[in-house]
C-alpha positions in Angstrom: 162.0 93.4 -5.7 161.1 89.8 -4.6 163.5 90.2 -1.6 161.8 93.4 -0.7 158.3 91.9 -0.7 159.4 88.8 1.2 161.1 91.0 3.8 157.9 93.0 4.3 155.6 90.0 4.6 157.7 87.7 6.7 157.1 89.4 10.1 153.3 89.7 9.5 153.2 86.0 8.5 154.9 85.1 11.8 152.3 87.0 13.8 149.5 85.4 11.9 150.8 81.8 12.4 151.3 82.5 16.1 147.8 83.9 16.5 146.5 80.7 14.8 147.7 78.7 17.9 144.4 79.7 19.4 142.7 77.1 17.2 145.1 74.3 18.5 145.4 75.0 22.2 143.0 75.3 25.1 141.9 78.7 26.5 145.1 79.3 28.4 148.7 78.8 27.3 150.8 76.7 29.7 153.0 78.9 31.9 156.1 76.9 31.0 155.5 77.4 27.2 154.7 81.1 27.7 157.8 81.9 29.6 160.0 79.9 27.1 158.4 81.9 24.2 158.9 85.2 25.9 162.6 84.4 26.6 163.0 83.2 23.0 161.5 86.4 21.6 163.8 88.5 23.9 166.9 86.7 22.6 166.0 87.2 19.0 165.4 90.9 19.5 168.6 91.5 21.4 170.7 89.7 18.8 168.9 91.4 15.9 169.5 94.8 17.6 173.2 94.2 17.8 174.1 92.4 14.5 171.5 93.8 12.2 171.1 97.3 13.5 173.8 98.7 15.8 176.8 97.2 14.0 175.7 98.4 10.5 174.9 101.8 12.1 178.5 102.1 13.2 179.9 100.9 9.9 177.7 103.2 7.9 178.7 106.3 9.9 181.4 107.2 7.3 184.3 107.8 9.7 187.1 105.7 11.1 187.8 107.5 14.4 185.9 107.5 17.7 183.2 109.7 16.3 181.8 106.8 14.3 179.8 105.6 17.4 177.9 108.9 17.6 175.0 107.8 15.3 174.7 104.5 17.2 174.8 106.1 20.6 172.5 109.0 19.9 170.0 106.9 17.9 169.9 104.2 20.5 169.2 106.6 23.4 166.5 108.3 21.2 164.8 104.9 20.6 164.8 104.2 24.3 163.3 107.7 25.1 160.6 107.3 22.4 159.3 104.0 23.8 159.5 105.4 27.3 157.3 108.3 26.2 154.8 106.0 24.4 154.6 103.9 27.5 153.7 107.0 29.5 151.1 108.6 27.2 149.3 105.5 25.9 146.9 103.5 28.0 147.9 99.8 27.8 147.8 96.5 29.6 150.8 94.2 29.8 150.4 90.4 29.8 149.9 89.1 33.4 149.5 92.6 34.8 146.4 93.2 37.0 146.1 96.9 36.3 146.7 99.0 33.2 149.5 101.5 32.7 149.6 105.0 31.2 146.8 107.6 31.5 143.4 106.6 32.8 141.1 105.2 30.1 137.7 103.5 29.7 139.1 101.1 27.1 138.5 97.4 27.7 141.2 95.2 28.9 141.3 93.5 25.5 141.8 96.9 23.8 144.6 97.9 26.2 146.3 94.5 25.7 146.3 95.0 21.9 147.6 98.6 22.4 150.5 97.2 24.4 151.4 94.7 21.7 151.0 97.4 19.0 153.5 99.6 20.9 155.9 96.7 20.9 155.5 96.1 17.1 156.3 99.7 16.2 160.1 99.4 16.6 160.0 95.9 15.0 158.3 97.2 11.9 160.6 100.2 11.7 163.6 98.0 12.1 162.6 95.9 9.1 161.8 99.0 7.0 165.1 100.7 7.9 167.1 97.5 7.3 165.5 97.0 3.9 166.1 100.7 3.0 169.7 100.5 4.1 170.1 97.3 2.0 168.9 99.1 -1.1 170.9 102.2 -0.5 174.1 100.9 1.3 174.3 97.2 0.4 178.1 97.2 1.3 177.2 97.7 4.9 174.0 95.8 5.1 173.3 93.4 2.2 169.8 92.4 1.3 170.5 88.9 2.7 171.3 90.6 6.0 168.0 92.6 5.9 166.1 89.4 5.1 167.8 87.7 8.0 166.5 90.4 10.3 163.0 90.1 8.8 163.1 86.3 9.3 164.4 86.7 12.9 161.5 89.1 13.7 159.1 86.7 12.0 160.3 83.9 14.2 159.9 86.0 17.4 156.5 87.2 16.1 155.2 83.6 16.2 155.3 83.4 20.0 154.1 87.0 20.2 151.1 86.3 18.1 150.2 83.3 20.4 150.9 85.3 23.5 148.3 87.9 22.3 145.6 85.5 21.0 145.6 83.0 23.9 144.9 85.5 26.7 142.1 87.0 24.5 140.6 83.6 24.2 140.9 83.0 28.0 139.0 86.2 28.7 136.0 84.8 26.8 136.5 85.9 23.2 135.8 83.4 20.5 138.7 81.7 18.8 138.0 83.5 15.6 137.9 86.9 17.3 141.0 86.2 19.3 142.8 85.1 16.1 141.7 88.2 14.2 142.8 90.6 17.0 146.1 88.7 17.4 146.7 88.9 13.6 145.8 92.6 13.4 148.2 93.4 16.2 151.0 92.8 13.7 149.6 95.0 10.9 151.5 98.0 12.2 154.8 96.2 11.3 154.4 96.0 7.4 152.8 99.5 7.4 155.6 101.0 9.3 158.2 99.2 7.1 156.5 100.4 3.9 156.4 104.0 5.1 160.0 103.9 6.0 161.0 102.5 2.7 159.0 105.1 0.8 160.9 107.8 2.7 164.2 106.2 2.0 165.2 108.7 -0.6 164.8 111.5 1.9 166.3 109.7 5.0 169.4 108.2 3.5 171.8 110.6 5.3 170.3 109.6 8.7 170.0 105.9 8.1 172.7 105.1 10.7 170.6 107.0 13.3 167.4 105.3 12.3 169.0 101.8 12.5 170.2 102.5 16.1 166.9 104.2 17.0 165.1 101.0 16.1 167.7 99.0 18.1 167.1 101.2 21.2 163.3 100.8 20.9 163.6 97.0 20.6 165.9 96.8 23.6 163.5 98.9 25.6 160.7 96.4 24.9 162.9 93.5 25.9 164.2 95.0 29.2 160.9 96.7 30.2 158.4 94.0 29.3 159.5 90.6 27.9 162.3 89.7 30.4 160.3 90.7 33.5 157.3 88.8 32.3 159.4 85.7 31.6 161.1 85.9 35.0 157.9 86.1 37.1 156.8 83.2 39.3 157.7 79.6 38.6 159.7 78.3 35.6 161.7 81.5 35.3 164.8 79.4 34.3 163.1 78.3 31.1 162.8 82.0 30.1 166.6 82.2 30.3 167.0 79.0 28.2 164.6 80.5 25.7 166.6 83.7 25.6 169.8 81.8 24.8 168.2 79.8 22.1 166.6 82.9 20.5 169.9 84.8 20.7 172.0 82.1 19.2 169.5 81.4 16.4 169.3 85.1 15.4 173.1 85.4 15.6 173.5 82.4 13.2 170.9 83.7 10.8 172.6 87.1 10.6 176.1 85.8 10.2 175.2 83.1 7.7 172.8 85.1 5.6 174.4 88.5 6.1 
């Protein structure tokens, strides 16, 4: 039970600590730091998708022949398609983008920026919930320590994400307290999504392999569509690559050592 609570709270704590950077920095985050953090978050999410989600999905399929990849492949594609659909139907604004995406809306730039981050947090919260549910139901394939490694990895990548949300809000004229509050609230969807997934665990056990790969697909979509392009724009793009490598290696070590 303690492991379950820790697993649920870790990602939200990471977002909160990151959002608190608004009290320590000036109105704008240095470009070099921002690109490093974006790359780092990308590396963590890619490694988590492979070691904590896709590999357990394949191992949990229950077969030994070529068909064991079916849950991983179909769930992964569905996760990509889901985020693609959300991107199309939800008005949102990406970091550094001059114009919003999705349908026309009268929402403020701040609201659309928060919506974009919330979209990113949906697969992360789901990934934590599915991993914890899998650890409770199929600990042979994904032990609780492995689920906690995923939760810790997402908490680590949520730290820069929280800062990347709160700092632009501050630079747009919001008070530090308001920027911190909005940055923190952007991560609320993660524990909520995780709790709902766990509550449904008894009913979704047969499709856990599909849900694990679904979360992986959604996370990879966020990395390829948003994080890597933002880290590669303009000057200092190489530091984004270095950040990616560091994040990937750290998450890989966490998953192998703790899992």
